[in-house]
Backbone bond lengths (Angstrom), bond angles and torsions (degrees), N, CA, C in turn:
res aa  C-N    CA-C-N  psi(-1)  N-CA   C-N-CA  omega(-1)  CA-C   N-CA-C  phi
1 M - - - 1.412 - - 1.441 113.57 -
2 F 1.408 119.15 -31.35 1.478 119.03 177.12 1.494 110.17 -116.15
3 F 1.397 114.92 155.87 1.393 114.10 -177.08 1.505 114.85 -69.85
4 K 1.329 118.02 158.33 1.398 122.76 174.99 1.517 110.67 -54.87
5 G 1.335 119.99 129.00 1.404 129.61 175.93 1.538 109.68 90.66
6 S 1.355 123.78 3.15 1.383 128.92 179.46 1.610 102.48 -67.43
7 R 1.223 116.87 145.97 1.528 121.13 173.77 1.526 109.73 -68.60
8 Y 1.306 119.45 -12.66 1.499 121.76 175.51 1.536 112.43 -95.36
9 E 1.334 116.16 -5.38 1.548 117.94 -175.04 1.447 118.14 -52.75
10 K 1.299 117.56 -38.80 1.444 119.54 -178.12 1.586 116.43 -114.24
11 T 1.339 116.86 12.49 1.493 117.50 -174.07 1.467 114.88 -82.44
12 G 1.258 118.51 -20.41 1.472 126.91 -179.20 1.550 113.54 82.90
13 T 1.228 115.96 -179.13 1.511 122.73 -174.34 1.524 109.38 -134.56
14 Y 1.292 110.16 166.54 1.624 118.83 168.23 1.500 105.55 -150.93
15 V 1.275 109.10 168.83 1.498 120.54 -175.65 1.587 108.95 -111.30
16 V 1.344 111.30 129.37 1.489 121.48 176.50 1.499 104.97 -116.55
17 T 1.345 114.24 153.80 1.412 123.14 178.50 1.597 108.13 -109.96
18 T 1.295 117.32 128.30 1.476 118.35 -178.68 1.441 109.97 -79.51
19 R 1.275 119.26 170.12 1.621 125.05 173.44 1.495 107.29 -54.00
20 E 1.310 119.24 -36.22 1.450 117.65 -177.44 1.492 114.24 -82.23
21 G 1.347 118.22 2.86 1.436 122.45 176.75 1.460 116.70 88.96
22 R 1.367 119.24 3.63 1.432 124.79 177.71 1.534 108.45 -81.13
23 Q 1.302 116.14 139.10 1.416 123.41 176.94 1.578 108.51 -96.01
24 V 1.351 109.35 133.27 1.580 116.78 -175.44 1.524 102.60 -134.18
25 T 1.413 110.86 129.73 1.468 118.56 171.67 1.530 108.65 -85.42
26 V 1.427 113.08 133.74 1.436 120.02 -179.67 1.453 108.26 -127.72
27 A 1.329 113.31 159.65 1.493 121.79 -176.78 1.646 104.84 -92.49
28 K 1.277 111.17 138.78 1.517 114.62 176.05 1.576 108.28 -70.30
29 L 1.290 112.55 150.57 1.461 120.34 -178.47 1.641 108.08 -73.54
30 P 1.306 112.34 124.86 1.453 112.90 176.59 1.514 111.02 -80.71
31 L 1.278 116.45 132.80 1.407 122.29 -179.90 1.491 106.75 -93.81
32 P 1.396 116.02 135.31 1.443 121.90 -176.82 1.556 107.10 -69.27
33 G 1.363 113.23 140.15 1.421 118.49 170.77 1.472 114.92 -95.11
34 V 1.268 120.79 -179.03 1.489 121.79 178.35 1.488 108.94 -84.54
35 S 1.366 113.00 122.34 1.537 118.73 -176.95 1.547 105.57 -99.35
36 R 1.377 114.43 140.86 1.434 118.91 166.10 1.500 106.67 -90.53
37 L 1.313 114.95 138.09 1.416 121.44 -174.85 1.507 116.72 -97.64
38 L 1.305 116.49 138.13 1.488 123.33 173.38 1.514 107.69 -73.38
39 G 1.380 117.00 -35.26 1.514 121.07 -179.76 1.507 101.87 161.65
40 F 1.353 110.05 -160.04 1.429 123.93 -174.43 1.580 108.20 -117.06
41 H 1.396 112.98 150.20 1.430 119.77 178.59 1.516 103.80 -121.92
42 R 1.304 113.60 126.48 1.506 118.94 174.88 1.503 107.98 -79.83
43 R 1.278 119.18 115.35 1.424 120.08 -173.48 1.468 112.14 -81.55
44 K 1.365 116.88 139.74 1.504 121.87 176.74 1.530 107.72 -101.13
45 E 1.254 111.48 157.32 1.564 118.75 -178.38 1.491 106.17 -59.80
46 G 1.356 115.83 136.12 1.430 122.93 -179.23 1.415 118.74 78.44
47 E 1.358 118.49 0.32 1.513 121.88 -175.58 1.566 106.67 -81.19
48 R 1.315 113.82 132.98 1.460 119.12 -170.71 1.570 102.43 -99.81
49 L 1.454 107.40 150.01 1.483 115.44 -178.16 1.527 111.76 -71.10
50 D 1.354 117.21 -28.10 1.450 115.85 177.80 1.570 113.94 -71.68
51 H 1.333 113.82 -28.75 1.392 119.18 171.09 1.574 115.65 -61.80
52 M 1.256 111.10 -46.40 1.490 122.66 178.67 1.506 106.76 -64.17
53 A 1.318 122.72 -37.28 1.393 122.00 -177.39 1.551 109.12 -73.47
54 A 1.331 113.48 -33.52 1.463 118.47 178.95 1.524 109.24 -67.09
55 R 1.284 114.81 -40.27 1.435 121.37 -178.09 1.633 112.57 -68.41
56 Y 1.262 115.99 -52.31 1.447 123.87 -176.53 1.495 114.74 -84.08
57 L 1.330 119.59 -37.14 1.441 123.38 -176.41 1.485 114.83 -108.45
58 S 1.343 116.46 -0.15 1.538 123.90 -177.18 1.456 111.52 55.24
59 D 1.451 119.52 30.57 1.419 123.09 -176.14 1.563 105.71 -152.62
60 P 1.235 123.66 99.88 1.432 120.80 176.92 1.535 119.63 -61.36
61 T 1.395 113.36 -24.18 1.439 119.77 174.02 1.463 114.06 -80.54
62 G 1.325 117.49 -0.04 1.497 124.63 175.83 1.506 111.16 -83.88
63 F 1.359 122.09 5.89 1.371 122.03 -177.55 1.642 112.09 -50.24
64 W 1.303 115.20 -30.76 1.450 123.66 -178.57 1.551 108.08 -57.79
65 K 1.302 118.19 -41.01 1.362 126.94 179.68 1.566 113.14 -57.27
66 M 1.364 112.14 -39.30 1.473 117.72 173.72 1.398 110.55 -67.49
67 C 1.403 116.72 -40.50 1.495 118.70 178.52 1.490 113.51 -57.82
68 D 1.420 111.55 -45.58 1.437 116.20 179.74 1.616 114.03 -62.52
69 A 1.276 113.73 -40.14 1.440 121.48 -177.04 1.548 110.99 -66.20
70 N 1.374 113.53 -20.57 1.489 120.07 176.89 1.521 115.91 -109.57
71 N 1.425 113.83 12.50 1.387 116.59 178.02 1.457 114.37 56.91
72 S 1.317 114.49 37.63 1.432 122.52 -178.19 1.601 111.69 -109.09
73 P 1.208 119.55 120.75 1.541 118.91 -177.73 1.500 112.70 -76.11
74 V 1.214 121.81 -19.15 1.501 125.08 173.83 1.505 113.43 -140.37
75 P 1.315 123.68 152.72 1.345 128.22 -175.27 1.520 110.32 -66.17
76 D 1.291 124.17 -36.51 1.398 124.22 177.54 1.575 114.08 -58.19
77 A 1.338 115.75 -27.77 1.504 123.22 178.24 1.506 110.43 -59.38
78 L 1.231 118.18 -25.23 1.463 123.15 -173.32 1.481 113.23 -86.87
79 S 1.408 113.13 -15.09 1.497 118.52 -174.56 1.542 115.17 -65.59
80 A 1.343 114.12 -23.11 1.468 118.25 176.33 1.482 114.63 -90.57
81 R 1.334 120.84 -2.21 1.485 120.01 178.53 1.416 112.10 -92.21
82 P 1.346 114.32 132.03 1.513 119.08 175.61 1.491 116.81 -67.12
83 L 1.465 113.75 -36.42 1.400 120.13 174.73 1.511 118.97 -117.04
84 I 1.260 118.09 132.68 1.399 119.15 -173.22 1.581 109.00 -118.28
85 G 1.267 115.92 127.98 1.467 118.86 176.71 1.484 112.63 -67.99
86 V 1.328 117.31 130.21 1.493 118.59 172.97 1.484 116.75 -105.68
87 P 1.370 114.59 116.97 1.463 116.07 -179.95 1.432 115.52 -68.12
88 L 1.453 113.66 153.39 1.431 115.30 175.05 1.542 107.81 -65.25
89 K 1.416 107.77 158.14 1.565 110.43 176.92 1.507 104.53 -79.45
90 E 1.327 113.88 150.74 1.439 120.62 -178.29 1.500 108.27 -104.70
C-alpha cells in the first residue's frame, strides 16, 4: 500500500466504521524513534526540506526522517527553525 521507505511501510493498518456505516482501512500512526544526529544544518531562506533530505540522506522522500529527528510533526513546522538536526543515514 505504501512505497518502500515510507514512514507508514511497517506500521500496519486497522479498520474503522464511519457514522454512515462504511468501513475504511486506515494506517496506524508511526511514532518517531530516537534519532542519532550527524550534526546540524543551518537553513537558508527558501531551502526545502526534500532538498536537504536528498543531500544528507540520499533520499528526497526521506524528509520525514528529518522531521522525526527534530520532533516535528509536519515539515512546515521546521521552516521557522534556523538549525535543523540531520539524522544519520540508516
